[in-house]
C-alpha positions as CSV (number, residue, x, y, z in Angstrom):
1,X,11.2,-25.3,-14.0
2,X,13.5,-22.9,-15.5
3,X,12.5,-19.7,-17.5
4,X,14.1,-16.1,-18.1
5,X,12.9,-14.1,-15.3
6,X,12.2,-10.8,-17.0
7,X,10.1,-12.5,-19.9
8,X,8.0,-14.3,-17.5
9,X,6.2,-11.1,-16.2
10,X,4.5,-10.2,-13.0
11,X,1.3,-12.7,-13.3
12,X,3.9,-15.8,-13.2
13,X,6.0,-14.1,-10.6
14,X,3.3,-14.1,-8.0
15,X,2.6,-17.8,-8.7
16,X,6.1,-18.5,-7.7
17,X,5.8,-16.7,-4.2
18,X,6.2,-18.8,-1.1
19,X,8.1,-21.5,-3.1
20,X,11.8,-22.3,-2.5
21,X,13.7,-21.0,-5.5
22,X,17.3,-21.2,-7.1
23,X,18.3,-17.8,-8.5
24,X,21.1,-17.1,-10.9
25,X,22.2,-13.5,-10.7
26,X,25.1,-11.8,-12.2
27,X,28.1,-13.8,-13.1
28,X,28.0,-17.3,-11.7
29,X,26.3,-16.0,-8.6
30,X,23.6,-18.4,-7.1
31,X,21.1,-17.7,-4.3
32,X,18.8,-19.9,-2.8
33,X,16.0,-19.1,-0.5
34,X,12.1,-18.9,-0.1
35,X,10.3,-16.3,-2.5
36,X,8.4,-13.9,-0.2
37,X,7.5,-11.3,-2.5
38,X,8.3,-9.9,-6.1
39,X,8.2,-6.1,-6.9
40,X,6.2,-5.9,-10.2
41,X,7.9,-2.8,-11.1
42,X,11.5,-3.5,-10.9
43,X,11.3,-7.2,-11.0
44,X,13.0,-7.5,-8.0
45,X,13.0,-10.5,-5.6
46,X,12.8,-10.9,-1.9
47,X,14.2,-14.2,-0.7
48,X,13.9,-15.5,3.0
49,X,16.5,-18.1,4.4
50,X,15.4,-19.8,7.7
51,X,18.0,-20.4,10.3
52,X,17.8,-21.9,13.6
53,X,18.2,-18.6,15.1
54,X,15.9,-16.4,12.9
55,X,16.0,-15.5,9.1
56,X,18.1,-13.8,6.5
57,X,16.2,-11.5,4.2
58,X,17.9,-10.9,0.8
59,X,16.6,-8.4,-2.0
60,X,17.9,-9.5,-5.6
61,X,17.5,-6.7,-7.8
62,X,15.6,-7.7,-10.9
63,X,18.2,-6.2,-13.4
64,X,20.3,-9.0,-12.2
65,X,18.4,-11.9,-12.3
66,X,18.9,-14.2,-15.3
67,X,17.3,-17.3,-14.3
68,X,14.8,-18.7,-11.4
69,X,14.3,-22.4,-10.9
70,X,11.6,-23.5,-8.6
71,X,13.1,-26.2,-6.0
72,X,10.0,-26.9,-4.2
73,X,6.5,-26.1,-2.8
74,X,6.2,-24.6,1.0
75,X,4.9,-27.0,3.5
76,X,2.4,-25.7,5.9
77,X,5.1,-24.6,8.6
78,X,7.2,-22.9,6.0
79,X,4.1,-21.0,4.6
80,X,3.1,-20.0,8.2
81,X,6.7,-18.5,8.7
82,X,6.7,-16.7,5.6
83,X,3.3,-15.2,6.6
84,X,5.1,-13.7,9.7
85,X,6.9,-11.3,7.4
86,X,3.9,-9.6,6.1
87,X,1.0,-9.9,8.5
88,X,-2.4,-8.6,7.2
89,X,-3.1,-5.2,8.5
90,X,-5.0,-4.9,11.5
91,X,-7.7,-2.3,11.7
92,X,-9.3,-1.1,14.9
93,X,-12.8,-2.6,15.5
94,X,-15.2,0.1,15.3
95,X,-19.1,0.1,15.7
96,X,-21.2,1.2,13.0
97,X,-22.0,4.6,14.8
98,X,-18.3,5.5,14.8
99,X,-17.8,4.5,11.1
100,X,-20.9,6.6,10.3
101,X,-19.4,9.7,12.3
102,X,-16.0,9.3,10.3
103,X,-17.6,8.9,7.0
104,X,-19.7,12.2,7.8
105,X,-16.6,14.0,9.0
106,X,-14.6,13.0,5.9
107,X,-17.4,13.8,3.6
108,X,-17.7,17.1,5.4
109,X,-14.1,17.9,5.1
110,X,-13.9,17.1,1.3
111,X,-17.1,19.0,0.5
112,X,-15.6,22.0,2.8
113,X,-12.6,21.8,0.3
114,X,-14.8,21.8,-2.6
115,X,-14.3,18.0,-3.5
116,X,-17.2,16.3,-5.2
117,X,-18.4,13.4,-2.8
118,X,-21.3,10.9,-3.2
119,X,-22.0,8.5,-0.7
120,X,-22.5,4.9,-2.0
121,X,-23.7,2.7,0.9
122,X,-20.6,2.4,3.4
123,X,-18.2,3.9,0.6
124,X,-17.4,7.5,-0.5
125,X,-17.0,8.0,-4.2
126,X,-14.7,11.0,-4.5
127,X,-14.6,13.0,-7.9
128,X,-15.8,10.0,-9.5
129,X,-12.5,8.4,-9.8
130,X,-11.7,7.4,-6.0
131,X,-13.4,5.2,-3.7
132,X,-12.9,5.7,-0.2
133,X,-13.8,2.6,2.4
134,X,-14.0,2.3,6.2
135,X,-12.6,3.3,8.3
136,X,-11.9,6.3,6.2
137,X,-8.4,7.2,6.4
138,X,-5.9,8.0,3.8
139,X,-4.8,4.4,3.4
140,X,-8.4,3.3,2.7
141,X,-8.3,5.4,-0.7
142,X,-8.4,3.5,-4.0
143,X,-8.0,5.1,-7.3
144,X,-6.1,4.5,-10.8
145,X,-5.5,8.2,-11.0
146,X,-2.2,8.5,-8.9
147,X,-2.5,12.2,-8.9
148,X,-6.0,12.6,-7.5
149,X,-5.2,9.7,-5.0
150,X,-2.2,11.5,-3.6
151,X,-4.0,14.9,-3.4
152,X,-7.1,13.3,-1.5
153,X,-5.1,11.3,0.9
154,X,-2.8,14.4,1.9
155,X,-6.1,16.1,2.3
156,X,-7.4,13.4,4.7
157,X,-4.3,13.4,6.5
158,X,-4.8,17.0,7.5
159,X,-8.3,16.8,8.2
160,X,-9.3,18.3,11.9
161,X,-10.7,15.9,14.3
162,X,-14.4,17.0,14.2
163,X,-16.5,19.2,11.7
164,X,-17.2,21.7,14.3
165,X,-13.3,22.7,14.7
166,X,-11.4,25.3,12.7
167,X,-10.3,23.6,9.4
168,X,-7.3,25.5,9.6
169,X,-5.1,23.9,12.4
170,X,-2.0,25.4,13.4
171,X,1.0,24.4,11.0
172,X,-0.8,24.5,7.7
173,X,-1.2,27.0,5.2
174,X,-4.6,28.1,3.5
175,X,-5.4,30.4,0.8
176,X,-6.7,33.6,2.7
177,X,-8.6,34.8,-0.3
178,X,-11.8,33.1,0.3
179,X,-11.6,30.8,-2.4
180,X,-11.9,27.7,0.1
181,X,-9.0,25.9,-1.6
182,X,-6.6,24.4,0.5
183,X,-2.8,24.7,0.0
184,X,-1.2,21.3,0.9
185,X,2.2,22.8,1.7
186,X,3.2,22.4,5.2
187,X,5.1,24.9,7.4
188,X,7.8,23.7,9.6
189,X,8.1,25.1,13.1
């Protein structure tokens, strides 16, 4: 199947992930490999070529891609090899009590910094536009509002270990006017 790469769009690109492809890029340059992933913003491709002693990974910049031809589907062995490159994230196994403690500590910290938080089951809804799921770390935030997402993630990163500790650990600067708002600039020591 041949088609203009940029005109295909991200939904069709994702359908091609895990397949062996031939990529025409630039002037008369042809690359072959297994399509590992595609960057939906830049249209760049990541190709993997397996060898006896390992694998080669190439990134083909999206602007250089002229044409992508599907050569074949991956068999089970190849699909398993491709999954090794991006294993699913592992989260530590936490019991319900530890998750409840973490959820409470994050909620306390956000409220202490005057961020509106509502508990909805095992999730925290922050400012009505962000969802925080277990285990309640910065990487567990989801929001379509990039500004709020970034600010809440930074706030969670500097959260003290327990609510009983001073929320102004050494190395962080805070507004001393008593407003309760946190200045998220860091001081290097």
